[in-house]
CHARMM-style PDB file with segment names, atoms N, HN, CA, C and O in Angstrom:
ATOM      1  N   UNK     1     -52.515 109.917 167.046  1.00  0.00      PROA
ATOM      2  CA  UNK     1     -53.811 110.923 166.806  1.00  0.00      PROA
ATOM      3  C   UNK     1     -54.090 110.990 167.793  1.00  0.00      PROA
ATOM      4  O   UNK     1     -54.313 110.007 168.501  1.00  0.00      PROA
ATOM      5  N   UNK     2     -54.200 112.622 168.298  1.00  0.00      PROA
ATOM      6  HN  UNK     2     -54.019 113.420 167.724  1.00  0.00      PROA
ATOM      7  CA  UNK     2     -54.624 113.254 169.172  1.00  0.00      PROA
ATOM      8  C   UNK     2     -55.839 113.789 170.088  1.00  0.00      PROA
ATOM      9  O   UNK     2     -56.019 114.133 171.256  1.00  0.00      PROA
ATOM     10  N   UNK     3     -56.671 113.645 168.719  1.00  0.00      PROA
ATOM     11  HN  UNK     3     -56.525 113.366 167.770  1.00  0.00      PROA
ATOM     12  CA  UNK     3     -58.051 113.903 168.489  1.00  0.00      PROA
ATOM     13  C   UNK     3     -58.383 112.787 167.898  1.00  0.00      PROA
ATOM     14  O   UNK     3     -57.736 111.965 167.250  1.00  0.00      PROA
ATOM     15  N   UNK     4     -60.392 112.934 168.465  1.00  0.00      PROA
ATOM     16  HN  UNK     4     -60.918 113.602 168.992  1.00  0.00      PROA
ATOM     17  CA  UNK     4     -61.245 111.935 167.643  1.00  0.00      PROA
ATOM     18  C   UNK     4     -62.132 113.185 167.364  1.00  0.00      PROA
ATOM     19  O   UNK     4     -62.155 114.018 168.271  1.00  0.00      PROA
ATOM     20  N   UNK     5     -62.806 113.421 166.339  1.00  0.00      PROA
ATOM     21  HN  UNK     5     -62.788 112.744 165.602  1.00  0.00      PROA
ATOM     22  CA  UNK     5     -63.969 113.547 166.497  1.00  0.00      PROA
ATOM     23  C   UNK     5     -64.567 114.837 167.019  1.00  0.00      PROA
ATOM     24  O   UNK     5     -65.718 115.139 167.334  1.00  0.00      PROA
ATOM     25  N   UNK     6     -63.298 115.573 167.012  1.00  0.00      PROA
ATOM     26  HN  UNK     6     -62.363 115.327 166.756  1.00  0.00      PROA
ATOM     27  CA  UNK     6     -63.038 116.755 168.593  1.00  0.00      PROA
ATOM     28  C   UNK     6     -63.305 116.660 169.888  1.00  0.00      PROA
ATOM     29  O   UNK     6     -63.787 117.459 170.691  1.00  0.00      PROA
ATOM     30  N   UNK     7     -62.881 115.455 169.987  1.00  0.00      PROA
ATOM     31  HN  UNK     7     -62.489 114.806 169.334  1.00  0.00      PROA
ATOM     32  CA  UNK     7     -62.248 115.146 171.133  1.00  0.00      PROA
ATOM     33  C   UNK     7     -60.592 115.184 171.462  1.00  0.00      PROA
ATOM     34  O   UNK     7     -59.638 114.921 170.731  1.00  0.00      PROA
ATOM     35  N   UNK     8     -60.647 115.584 172.747  1.00  0.00      PROA
ATOM     36  HN  UNK     8     -61.423 115.798 173.341  1.00  0.00      PROA
ATOM     37  CA  UNK     8     -58.900 115.749 172.578  1.00  0.00      PROA
ATOM     38  C   UNK     8     -58.561 114.591 173.660  1.00  0.00      PROA
ATOM     39  O   UNK     8     -58.617 114.501 174.886  1.00  0.00      PROA
ATOM     40  N   UNK     9     -58.182 113.759 172.591  1.00  0.00      PROA
ATOM     41  HN  UNK     9     -58.136 113.832 171.595  1.00  0.00      PROA
ATOM     42  CA  UNK     9     -58.014 112.223 173.806  1.00  0.00      PROA
ATOM     43  C   UNK     9     -57.146 112.339 174.683  1.00  0.00      PROA
ATOM     44  O   UNK     9     -57.200 111.739 175.756  1.00  0.00      PROA
ATOM     45  N   UNK    10     -55.989 113.331 174.256  1.00  0.00      PROA
ATOM     46  HN  UNK    10     -55.945 113.818 173.384  1.00  0.00      PROA
ATOM     47  CA  UNK    10     -54.648 113.358 175.341  1.00  0.00      PROA
ATOM     48  C   UNK    10     -54.880 114.104 176.907  1.00  0.00      PROA
ATOM     49  O   UNK    10     -54.186 113.968 177.915  1.00  0.00      PROA
ATOM     50  N   UNK    11     -56.269 115.034 176.681  1.00  0.00      PROA
ATOM     51  HN  UNK    11     -56.833 115.145 175.863  1.00  0.00      PROA
ATOM     52  CA  UNK    11     -57.266 116.012 177.792  1.00  0.00      PROA
ATOM     53  C   UNK    11     -57.882 114.338 178.508  1.00  0.00      PROA
ATOM     54  O   UNK    11     -57.676 113.950 179.658  1.00  0.00      PROA
ATOM     55  N   UNK    12     -58.352 113.886 177.845  1.00  0.00      PROA
ATOM     56  HN  UNK    12     -58.520 114.201 176.911  1.00  0.00      PROA
ATOM     57  CA  UNK    12     -59.306 112.502 178.324  1.00  0.00      PROA
ATOM     58  C   UNK    12     -58.131 111.657 178.972  1.00  0.00      PROA
ATOM     59  O   UNK    12     -58.417 111.143 180.053  1.00  0.00      PROA
ATOM     60  N   UNK    13     -57.146 111.484 178.593  1.00  0.00      PROA
ATOM     61  HN  UNK    13     -56.914 111.902 177.715  1.00  0.00      PROA
ATOM     62  CA  UNK    13     -56.184 110.149 178.917  1.00  0.00      PROA
ATOM     63  C   UNK    13     -56.002 111.281 180.383  1.00  0.00      PROA
ATOM     64  O   UNK    13     -56.750 110.991 181.316  1.00  0.00      PROA
ATOM     65  N   UNK    14     -55.449 112.010 180.513  1.00  0.00      PROA
ATOM     66  HN  UNK    14     -54.841 112.247 179.755  1.00  0.00      PROA
ATOM     67  CA  UNK    14     -55.378 112.774 181.659  1.00  0.00      PROA
ATOM     68  C   UNK    14     -56.115 112.486 182.719  1.00  0.00      PROA
ATOM     69  O   UNK    14     -55.743 111.834 183.694  1.00  0.00      PROA
ATOM     70  N   UNK    15     -57.445 113.094 182.499  1.00  0.00      PROA
ATOM     71  HN  UNK    15     -57.748 113.624 181.707  1.00  0.00      PROA
ATOM     72  CA  UNK    15     -58.707 113.069 183.442  1.00  0.00      PROA
ATOM     73  C   UNK    15     -58.938 111.925 184.119  1.00  0.00      PROA
ATOM     74  O   UNK    15     -59.258 111.925 185.308  1.00  0.00      PROA
ATOM     75  N   UNK    16     -58.768 110.688 183.293  1.00  0.00      PROA
ATOM     76  HN  UNK    16     -58.508 110.688 182.328  1.00  0.00      PROA
ATOM     77  CA  UNK    16     -58.498 109.574 183.430  1.00  0.00      PROA
ATOM     78  C   UNK    16     -57.723 108.671 184.557  1.00  0.00      PROA
ATOM     79  O   UNK    16     -57.998 107.833 185.416  1.00  0.00      PROA
ATOM     80  N   UNK    17     -56.425 109.455 183.951  1.00  0.00      PROA
ATOM     81  HN  UNK    17     -56.201 110.135 183.253  1.00  0.00      PROA
ATOM     82  CA  UNK    17     -55.526 108.785 184.901  1.00  0.00      PROA
ATOM     83  C   UNK    17     -55.280 109.081 186.317  1.00  0.00      PROA
ATOM     84  O   UNK    17     -54.499 108.388 186.969  1.00  0.00      PROA
ATOM     85  N   UNK    18     -56.071 110.335 186.955  1.00  0.00      PROA
ATOM     86  HN  UNK    18     -56.706 110.898 186.426  1.00  0.00      PROA
ATOM     87  CA  UNK    18     -56.489 110.177 188.099  1.00  0.00      PROA
ATOM     88  C   UNK    18     -55.020 111.083 188.685  1.00  0.00      PROA
ATOM     89  O   UNK    18     -54.948 111.192 189.909  1.00  0.00      PROA
ATOM     90  N   UNK    19     -54.067 111.614 187.983  1.00  0.00      PROA
ATOM     91  HN  UNK    19     -54.126 111.525 186.988  1.00  0.00      PROA
ATOM     92  CA  UNK    19     -52.950 112.147 188.152  1.00  0.00      PROA
ATOM     93  C   UNK    19     -52.875 113.489 188.194  1.00  0.00      PROA
ATOM     94  O   UNK    19     -53.321 113.795 187.088  1.00  0.00      PROA
ATOM     95  N   UNK    20     -52.629 114.396 188.696  1.00  0.00      PROA
ATOM     96  HN  UNK    20     -52.266 114.148 189.594  1.00  0.00      PROA
ATOM     97  CA  UNK    20     -52.474 115.625 188.863  1.00  0.00      PROA
ATOM     98  C   UNK    20     -53.776 116.731 188.432  1.00  0.00      PROA
ATOM     99  O   UNK    20     -54.799 116.094 188.185  1.00  0.00      PROA
ATOM    100  N   UNK    21     -53.870 117.548 188.356  1.00  0.00      PROA
ATOM    101  HN  UNK    21     -53.039 118.065 188.556  1.00  0.00      PROA
ATOM    102  CA  UNK    21     -55.010 118.530 187.982  1.00  0.00      PROA
ATOM    103  C   UNK    21     -55.560 118.264 186.585  1.00  0.00      PROA
ATOM    104  O   UNK    21     -55.171 118.518 185.445  1.00  0.00      PROA
ATOM    105  N   UNK    22     -56.947 117.462 187.287  1.00  0.00      PROA
ATOM    106  HN  UNK    22     -57.263 117.256 188.213  1.00  0.00      PROA
ATOM    107  CA  UNK    22     -57.872 117.344 185.778  1.00  0.00      PROA
ATOM    108  C   UNK    22     -58.372 118.797 184.868  1.00  0.00      PROA
ATOM    109  O   UNK    22     -59.028 119.786 185.196  1.00  0.00      PROA
ATOM    110  N   UNK    23     -57.674 118.351 183.515  1.00  0.00      PROA
ATOM    111  HN  UNK    23     -57.141 117.548 183.248  1.00  0.00      PROA
ATOM    112  CA  UNK    23     -57.842 119.476 182.069  1.00  0.00      PROA
ATOM    113  C   UNK    23     -59.337 119.944 182.458  1.00  0.00      PROA
ATOM    114  O   UNK    23     -59.871 119.297 183.358  1.00  0.00      PROA
ATOM    115  N   UNK    24     -59.852 120.689 182.048  1.00  0.00      PROA
ATOM    116  HN  UNK    24     -59.417 121.215 181.317  1.00  0.00      PROA
ATOM    117  CA  UNK    24     -60.790 121.291 181.302  1.00  0.00      PROA
ATOM    118  C   UNK    24     -61.905 120.604 180.323  1.00  0.00      PROA
ATOM    119  O   UNK    24     -61.700 120.872 179.139  1.00  0.00      PROA
ATOM    120  N   UNK    25     -63.187 119.667 180.600  1.00  0.00      PROA
ATOM    121  HN  UNK    25     -63.354 119.449 181.562  1.00  0.00      PROA
ATOM    122  CA  UNK    25     -63.021 119.060 179.192  1.00  0.00      PROA
ATOM    123  C   UNK    25     -64.435 119.277 179.417  1.00  0.00      PROA
ATOM    124  O   UNK    25     -65.134 119.539 180.395  1.00  0.00      PROA
ATOM    125  N   UNK    26     -64.711 118.983 177.557  1.00  0.00      PROA
ATOM    126  HN  UNK    26     -64.143 118.770 176.762  1.00  0.00      PROA
ATOM    127  CA  UNK    26     -66.194 119.272 176.921  1.00  0.00      PROA
ATOM    128  C   UNK    26     -66.657 118.334 177.419  1.00  0.00      PROA
ATOM    129  O   UNK    26     -66.035 117.291 177.619  1.00  0.00      PROA
ATOM    130  N   UNK    27     -68.132 118.589 177.783  1.00  0.00      PROA
ATOM    131  HN  UNK    27     -68.637 119.436 177.620  1.00  0.00      PROA
ATOM    132  CA  UNK    27     -69.041 117.167 177.694  1.00  0.00      PROA
ATOM    133  C   UNK    27     -69.063 116.055 177.120  1.00  0.00      PROA
ATOM    134  O   UNK    27     -69.413 115.052 177.742  1.00  0.00      PROA
ATOM    135  N   UNK    28     -68.673 116.003 175.741  1.00  0.00      PROA
ATOM    136  HN  UNK    28     -68.388 116.818 175.236  1.00  0.00      PROA
ATOM    137  CA  UNK    28     -68.388 115.250 174.895  1.00  0.00      PROA
ATOM    138  C   UNK    28     -67.156 114.535 175.418  1.00  0.00      PROA
ATOM    139  O   UNK    28     -67.107 113.307 175.352  1.00  0.00      PROA
ATOM    140  N   UNK    29     -65.952 115.385 176.039  1.00  0.00      PROA
ATOM    141  HN  UNK    29     -65.992 116.383 176.092  1.00  0.00      PROA
ATOM    142  CA  UNK    29     -65.030 114.990 176.717  1.00  0.00      PROA
ATOM    143  C   UNK    29     -65.104 114.230 177.634  1.00  0.00      PROA
ATOM    144  O   UNK    29     -64.435 113.204 177.763  1.00  0.00      PROA
ATOM    145  N   UNK    30     -65.978 114.672 178.421  1.00  0.00      PROA
ATOM    146  HN  UNK    30     -66.521 115.505 178.317  1.00  0.00      PROA
ATOM    147  CA  UNK    30     -66.062 114.028 179.965  1.00  0.00      PROA
ATOM    148  C   UNK    30     -66.977 112.826 179.281  1.00  0.00      PROA
ATOM    149  O   UNK    30     -66.114 112.009 179.599  1.00  0.00      PROA
ATOM    150  N   UNK    31     -67.643 112.276 178.838  1.00  0.00      PROA
ATOM    151  HN  UNK    31     -68.345 112.940 178.580  1.00  0.00      PROA
ATOM    152  CA  UNK    31     -68.193 111.473 178.442  1.00  0.00      PROA
ATOM    153  C   UNK    31     -67.728 110.357 178.248  1.00  0.00      PROA
ATOM    154  O   UNK    31     -67.937 109.265 178.775  1.00  0.00      PROA
ATOM    155  N   UNK    32     -66.721 110.885 177.018  1.00  0.00      PROA
ATOM    156  HN  UNK    32     -66.551 111.773 176.590  1.00  0.00      PROA
ATOM    157  CA  UNK    32     -65.408 109.527 176.735  1.00  0.00      PROA
ATOM    158  C   UNK    32     -64.909 109.399 178.057  1.00  0.00      PROA
ATOM    159  O   UNK    32     -65.007 108.237 178.451  1.00  0.00      PROA
ATOM    160  N   UNK    33     -64.362 110.251 178.962  1.00  0.00      PROA
ATOM    161  HN  UNK    33     -64.282 111.195 178.642  1.00  0.00      PROA
ATOM    162  CA  UNK    33     -63.697 109.990 180.459  1.00  0.00      PROA
ATOM    163  C   UNK    33     -64.111 108.622 181.092  1.00  0.00      PROA
ATOM    164  O   UNK    33     -63.567 107.593 181.494  1.00  0.00      PROA
ATOM    165  N   UNK    34     -65.932 109.400 180.911  1.00  0.00      PROA
ATOM    166  HN  UNK    34     -66.374 110.235 180.584  1.00  0.00      PROA
ATOM    167  CA  UNK    34     -66.257 108.389 181.906  1.00  0.00      PROA
ATOM    168  C   UNK    34     -66.324 106.825 181.631  1.00  0.00      PROA
ATOM    169  O   UNK    34     -65.976 105.978 182.453  1.00  0.00      PROA
ATOM    170  N   UNK    35     -66.936 106.499 180.066  1.00  0.00      PROA
ATOM    171  HN  UNK    35     -67.219 107.188 179.398  1.00  0.00      PROA
ATOM    172  CA  UNK    35     -66.325 105.307 179.473  1.00  0.00      PROA
ATOM    173  C   UNK    35     -64.938 104.871 179.745  1.00  0.00      PROA
ATOM    174  O   UNK    35     -64.762 103.772 180.271  1.00  0.00      PROA
ATOM    175  N   UNK    36     -63.983 105.593 179.452  1.00  0.00      PROA
ATOM    176  HN  UNK    36     -64.125 106.486 179.025  1.00  0.00      PROA
ATOM    177  CA  UNK    36     -62.173 104.959 180.104  1.00  0.00      PROA
ATOM    178  C   UNK    36     -62.410 104.990 181.441  1.00  0.00      PROA
ATOM    179  O   UNK    36     -61.653 104.294 182.117  1.00  0.00      PROA
ATOM    180  N   UNK    37     -63.337 105.667 182.065  1.00  0.00      PROA
ATOM    181  HN  UNK    37     -63.952 106.233 181.515  1.00  0.00      PROA
ATOM    182  CA  UNK    37     -62.931 105.118 183.583  1.00  0.00      PROA
ATOM    183  C   UNK    37     -63.860 103.873 184.130  1.00  0.00      PROA
ATOM    184  O   UNK    37     -63.687 103.071 185.048  1.00  0.00      PROA
ATOM    185  N   UNK    38     -64.952 104.061 183.145  1.00  0.00      PROA
ATOM    186  HN  UNK    38     -65.092 104.713 182.399  1.00  0.00      PROA
ATOM    187  CA  UNK    38     -65.643 102.580 183.810  1.00  0.00      PROA
ATOM    188  C   UNK    38     -64.790 101.230 183.520  1.00  0.00      PROA
ATOM    189  O   UNK    38     -64.445 100.434 184.394  1.00  0.00      PROA
ATOM    190  N   UNK    39     -64.444 101.090 181.793  1.00  0.00      PROA
ATOM    191  HN  UNK    39     -64.724 101.736 181.083  1.00  0.00      PROA
ATOM    192  CA  UNK    39     -63.368 100.267 181.701  1.00  0.00      PROA
ATOM    193  C   UNK    39     -62.423 100.185 182.392  1.00  0.00      PROA
ATOM    194  O   UNK    39     -61.528  99.369 182.168  1.00  0.00      PROA
ATOM    195  N   UNK    40     -62.411 101.113 183.508  1.00  0.00      PROA
ATOM    196  HN  UNK    40     -63.138 101.775 183.690  1.00  0.00      PROA
ATOM    197  CA  UNK    40     -60.683 100.603 184.324  1.00  0.00      PROA
ATOM    198  C   UNK    40     -61.688 100.210 185.496  1.00  0.00      PROA
ATOM    199  O   UNK    40     -61.351  99.494 186.440  1.00  0.00      PROA
ATOM    200  N   UNK    41     -62.533 100.573 185.387  1.00  0.00      PROA
ATOM    201  HN  UNK    41     -62.806 101.154 184.620  1.00  0.00      PROA
ATOM    202  CA  UNK    41     -63.575  99.744 186.924  1.00  0.00      PROA
ATOM    203  C   UNK    41     -63.083 100.528 188.200  1.00  0.00      PROA
ATOM    204  O   UNK    41     -62.467 100.121 189.185  1.00  0.00      PROA
ATOM    205  N   UNK    42     -63.761 102.354 187.721  1.00  0.00      PROA
ATOM    206  HN  UNK    42     -64.261 102.685 186.921  1.00  0.00      PROA
ATOM    207  CA  UNK    42     -63.746 103.237 189.015  1.00  0.00      PROA
ATOM    208  C   UNK    42     -65.302 103.232 189.095  1.00  0.00      PROA
ATOM    209  O   UNK    42     -66.039 103.036 188.128  1.00  0.00      PROA
ATOM    210  N   UNK    43     -65.696 103.467 190.345  1.00  0.00      PROA
ATOM    211  HN  UNK    43     -65.097 103.625 191.130  1.00  0.00      PROA
ATOM    212  CA  UNK    43     -66.747 103.772 190.549  1.00  0.00      PROA
ATOM    213  C   UNK    43     -67.089 104.896 190.462  1.00  0.00      PROA
ATOM    214  O   UNK    43     -66.334 105.868 190.433  1.00  0.00      PROA
ATOM    215  N   UNK    44     -68.957 104.912 190.381  1.00  0.00      PROA
ATOM    216  HN  UNK    44     -69.571 104.123 190.405  1.00  0.00      PROA
ATOM    217  CA  UNK    44     -69.628 106.247 190.291  1.00  0.00      PROA
ATOM    218  C   UNK    44     -68.545 107.613 191.190  1.00  0.00      PROA
ATOM    219  O   UNK    44     -67.804 108.536 190.851  1.00  0.00      PROA
ATOM    220  N   UNK    45     -68.914 107.162 192.118  1.00  0.00      PROA
ATOM    221  HN  UNK    45     -69.516 106.412 192.393  1.00  0.00      PROA
ATOM    222  CA  UNK    45     -68.105 108.034 192.841  1.00  0.00      PROA
ATOM    223  C   UNK    45     -67.124 108.902 192.682  1.00  0.00      PROA
ATOM    224  O   UNK    45     -67.080 110.131 192.721  1.00  0.00      PROA
ATOM    225  N   UNK    46     -66.197 107.917 192.461  1.00  0.00      PROA
ATOM    226  HN  UNK    46     -66.233 106.918 192.429  1.00  0.00      PROA
ATOM    227  CA  UNK    46     -64.308 108.338 192.080  1.00  0.00      PROA
ATOM    228  C   UNK    46     -64.936 108.974 190.762  1.00  0.00      PROA
ATOM    229  O   UNK    46     -64.726 110.187 190.751  1.00  0.00      PROA
ATOM    230  N   UNK    47     -65.487 108.628 189.893  1.00  0.00      PROA
ATOM    231  HN  UNK    47     -65.658 107.643 189.902  1.00  0.00      PROA
ATOM    232  CA  UNK    47     -65.201 109.368 188.797  1.00  0.00      PROA
ATOM    233  C   UNK    47     -65.837 110.891 188.975  1.00  0.00      PROA
ATOM    234  O   UNK    47     -65.233 111.959 188.883  1.00  0.00      PROA
ATOM    235  N   UNK    48     -66.871 110.722 189.184  1.00  0.00      PROA
ATOM    236  HN  UNK    48     -67.362 109.854 189.259  1.00  0.00      PROA
ATOM    237  CA  UNK    48     -67.397 111.923 189.559  1.00  0.00      PROA
ATOM    238  C   UNK    48     -66.445 113.325 190.219  1.00  0.00      PROA
ATOM    239  O   UNK    48     -66.208 114.426 189.722  1.00  0.00      PROA
ATOM    240  N   UNK    49     -66.116 112.815 191.319  1.00  0.00      PROA
ATOM    241  HN  UNK    49     -66.309 111.921 191.722  1.00  0.00      PROA
ATOM    242  CA  UNK    49     -65.285 113.323 192.018  1.00  0.00      PROA
ATOM    243  C   UNK    49     -64.087 114.336 191.338  1.00  0.00      PROA
ATOM    244  O   UNK    49     -63.964 115.557 191.439  1.00  0.00      PROA
ATOM    245  N   UNK    50     -63.152 113.212 190.517  1.00  0.00      PROA
ATOM    246  HN  UNK    50     -63.252 112.220 190.435  1.00  0.00      PROA
ATOM    247  CA  UNK    50     -62.544 113.556 189.173  1.00  0.00      PROA
ATOM    248  C   UNK    50     -63.103 114.693 188.402  1.00  0.00      PROA
ATOM    249  O   UNK    50     -62.731 115.866 188.440  1.00  0.00      PROA
ATOM    250  N   UNK    51     -63.700 114.363 187.958  1.00  0.00      PROA
ATOM    251  HN  UNK    51     -64.003 113.410 187.926  1.00  0.00      PROA
ATOM    252  CA  UNK    51     -65.009 114.924 186.583  1.00  0.00      PROA
ATOM    253  C   UNK    51     -65.427 116.471 186.784  1.00  0.00      PROA
ATOM    254  O   UNK    51     -65.577 117.406 185.997  1.00  0.00      PROA
ATOM    255  N   UNK    52     -65.554 116.323 188.251  1.00  0.00      PROA
ATOM    256  HN  UNK    52     -65.433 115.564 188.890  1.00  0.00      PROA
ATOM    257  CA  UNK    52     -66.157 117.391 189.262  1.00  0.00      PROA
ATOM    258  C   UNK    52     -67.762 117.355 188.545  1.00  0.00      PROA
ATOM    259  O   UNK    52     -68.013 118.508 188.194  1.00  0.00      PROA
ATOM    260  N   UNK    53     -68.503 116.762 188.333  1.00  0.00      PROA
ATOM    261  HN  UNK    53     -68.300 115.826 188.617  1.00  0.00      PROA
ATOM    262  CA  UNK    53     -69.694 116.325 188.255  1.00  0.00      PROA
ATOM    263  C   UNK    53     -71.007 115.301 189.511  1.00  0.00      PROA
ATOM    264  O   UNK    53     -70.125 114.509 189.844  1.00  0.00      PROA
ATOM    265  N   UNK    54     -71.220 115.216 189.650  1.00  0.00      PROA
ATOM    266  HN  UNK    54     -71.937 115.859 189.380  1.00  0.00      PROA
ATOM    267  CA  UNK    54     -72.221 114.356 190.538  1.00  0.00      PROA
ATOM    268  C   UNK    54     -72.644 113.278 190.031  1.00  0.00      PROA
ATOM    269  O   UNK    54     -73.025 113.196 188.863  1.00  0.00      PROA
ATOM    270  N   UNK    55     -72.622 112.124 191.025  1.00  0.00      PROA
ATOM    271  HN  UNK    55     -72.313 112.191 191.973  1.00  0.00      PROA
ATOM    272  CA  UNK    55     -72.750 110.682 190.511  1.00  0.00      PROA
ATOM    273  C   UNK    55     -73.629 109.895 189.959  1.00  0.00      PROA
ATOM    274  O   UNK    55     -73.475 108.705 189.685  1.00  0.00      PROA
ATOM    275  N   UNK    56     -75.010 110.871 189.710  1.00  0.00      PROA
ATOM    276  HN  UNK    56     -75.135 111.838 189.933  1.00  0.00      PROA
ATOM    277  CA  UNK    56     -76.006 110.122 188.778  1.00  0.00      PROA
ATOM    278  C   UNK    56     -75.619 110.724 188.397  1.00  0.00      PROA
ATOM    279  O   UNK    56     -74.650 110.790 189.154  1.00  0.00      PROA
ATOM    280  N   UNK    57     -75.368 111.768 187.374  1.00  0.00      PROA
ATOM    281  HN  UNK    57     -76.154 111.714 186.759  1.00  0.00      PROA
ATOM    282  CA  UNK    57     -74.785 112.534 186.130  1.00  0.00      PROA
ATOM    283  C   UNK    57     -74.257 110.788 185.359  1.00  0.00      PROA
ATOM    284  O   UNK    57     -74.775 110.158 184.438  1.00  0.00      PROA
ATOM    285  N   UNK    58     -72.846 110.414 186.371  1.00  0.00      PROA
ATOM    286  HN  UNK    58     -72.425 110.926 187.119  1.00  0.00      PROA
ATOM    287  CA  UNK    58     -72.326 109.567 185.949  1.00  0.00      PROA
ATOM    288  C   UNK    58     -73.101 108.148 185.570  1.00  0.00      PROA
ATOM    289  O   UNK    58     -72.924 107.490 184.545  1.00  0.00      PROA
ATOM    290  N   UNK    59     -73.874 107.892 186.508  1.00  0.00      PROA
ATOM    291  HN  UNK    59     -74.017 108.426 187.341  1.00  0.00      PROA
ATOM    292  CA  UNK    59     -74.413 107.023 186.906  1.00  0.00      PROA
ATOM    293  C   UNK    59     -75.485 107.002 185.421  1.00  0.00      PROA
ATOM    294  O   UNK    59     -75.711 105.867 185.001  1.00  0.00      PROA
ATOM    295  N   UNK    60     -76.040 108.001 184.749  1.00  0.00      PROA
ATOM    296  HN  UNK    60     -75.856 108.922 185.091  1.00  0.00      PROA
ATOM    297  CA  UNK    60     -77.163 108.386 183.847  1.00  0.00      PROA
ATOM    298  C   UNK    60     -76.149 108.285 183.095  1.00  0.00      PROA
ATOM    299  O   UNK    60     -76.347 107.154 182.652  1.00  0.00      PROA
ATOM    300  N   UNK    61     -74.943 108.728 182.488  1.00  0.00      PROA
ATOM    301  HN  UNK    61     -74.782 109.647 182.848  1.00  0.00      PROA
ATOM    302  CA  UNK    61     -74.511 108.707 181.529  1.00  0.00      PROA
ATOM    303  C   UNK    61     -74.041 107.117 181.146  1.00  0.00      PROA
ATOM    304  O   UNK    61     -74.468 106.594 180.117  1.00  0.00      PROA
ATOM    305  N   UNK    62     -73.158 106.423 182.032  1.00  0.00      PROA
ATOM    306  HN  UNK    62     -72.810 106.848 182.868  1.00  0.00      PROA
ATOM    307  CA  UNK    62     -73.352 104.797 182.087  1.00  0.00      PROA
ATOM    308  C   UNK    62     -74.665 104.356 181.234  1.00  0.00      PROA
ATOM    309  O   UNK    62     -74.779 103.815 180.134  1.00  0.00      PROA
ATOM    310  N   UNK    63     -75.633 104.823 182.218  1.00  0.00      PROA
ATOM    311  HN  UNK    63     -75.540 105.263 183.111  1.00  0.00      PROA
ATOM    312  CA  UNK    63     -76.962 103.888 181.346  1.00  0.00      PROA
ATOM    313  C   UNK    63     -77.279 104.222 180.216  1.00  0.00      PROA
ATOM    314  O   UNK    63     -77.825 103.277 179.648  1.00  0.00      PROA
ATOM    315  N   UNK    64     -77.182 105.452 179.357  1.00  0.00      PROA
ATOM    316  HN  UNK    64     -76.738 106.220 179.819  1.00  0.00      PROA
ATOM    317  CA  UNK    64     -77.226 105.727 178.220  1.00  0.00      PROA
ATOM    318  C   UNK    64     -76.068 105.345 177.204  1.00  0.00      PROA
ATOM    319  O   UNK    64     -76.357 105.018 176.053  1.00  0.00      PROA
ATOM    320  N   UNK    65     -74.996 105.382 177.564  1.00  0.00      PROA
ATOM    321  HN  UNK    65     -74.762 105.648 178.499  1.00  0.00      PROA
ATOM    322  CA  UNK    65     -74.204 104.315 177.028  1.00  0.00      PROA
ATOM    323  C   UNK    65     -74.123 102.926 176.766  1.00  0.00      PROA
ATOM    324  O   UNK    65     -73.523 102.536 175.764  1.00  0.00      PROA
ATOM    325  N   UNK    66     -74.795 101.941 177.749  1.00  0.00      PROA
ATOM    326  HN  UNK    66     -75.282 102.258 178.563  1.00  0.00      PROA
ATOM    327  CA  UNK    66     -74.795 101.075 177.699  1.00  0.00      PROA
ATOM    328  C   UNK    66     -73.599 100.116 178.737  1.00  0.00      PROA
ATOM    329  O   UNK    66     -73.371  98.911 178.632  1.00  0.00      PROA
ATOM    330  N   UNK    67     -73.095 100.899 179.526  1.00  0.00      PROA
ATOM    331  HN  UNK    67     -73.280 101.878 179.611  1.00  0.00      PROA
ATOM    332  CA  UNK    67     -71.611 100.877 180.362  1.00  0.00      PROA
ATOM    333  C   UNK    67     -72.168  99.609 181.689  1.00  0.00      PROA
ATOM    334  O   UNK    67     -73.266  99.876 182.177  1.00  0.00      PROA
ATOM    335  N   UNK    68     -71.812  98.957 181.966  1.00  0.00      PROA
ATOM    336  HN  UNK    68     -70.919  98.741 181.569  1.00  0.00      PROA
ATOM    337  CA  UNK    68     -72.130  98.433 183.265  1.00  0.00      PROA
ATOM    338  C   UNK    68     -71.387  99.090 184.065  1.00  0.00      PROA
ATOM    339  O   UNK    68     -70.218  99.288 183.733  1.00  0.00      PROA
ATOM    340  N   UNK    69     -71.766  99.475 185.025  1.00  0.00      PROA
ATOM    341  HN  UNK    69     -72.716  99.314 185.295  1.00  0.00      PROA
ATOM    342  CA  UNK    69     -71.012 100.193 186.534  1.00  0.00      PROA
ATOM    343  C   UNK    69     -70.013  98.951 186.592  1.00  0.00      PROA
ATOM    344  OT1 UNK    69     -69.177  98.874 187.492  1.00  0.00      PROA
TER     345      UNK     69
END
């Protein structure tokens, strides 16, 4: 399965692997990527740089999702 409730899981995986150009992601896909990368023990700065967002947003989303950094 490559899609889950409108989320392109292949794009999320490509973003989370930190190889090559990061694909364009929707906000929901970015949230899923934050979850995957947090589970892979990436820090907020690394996630933010990869996804083109602020570390504060990553931290806020983690809090909203109940994820420990």
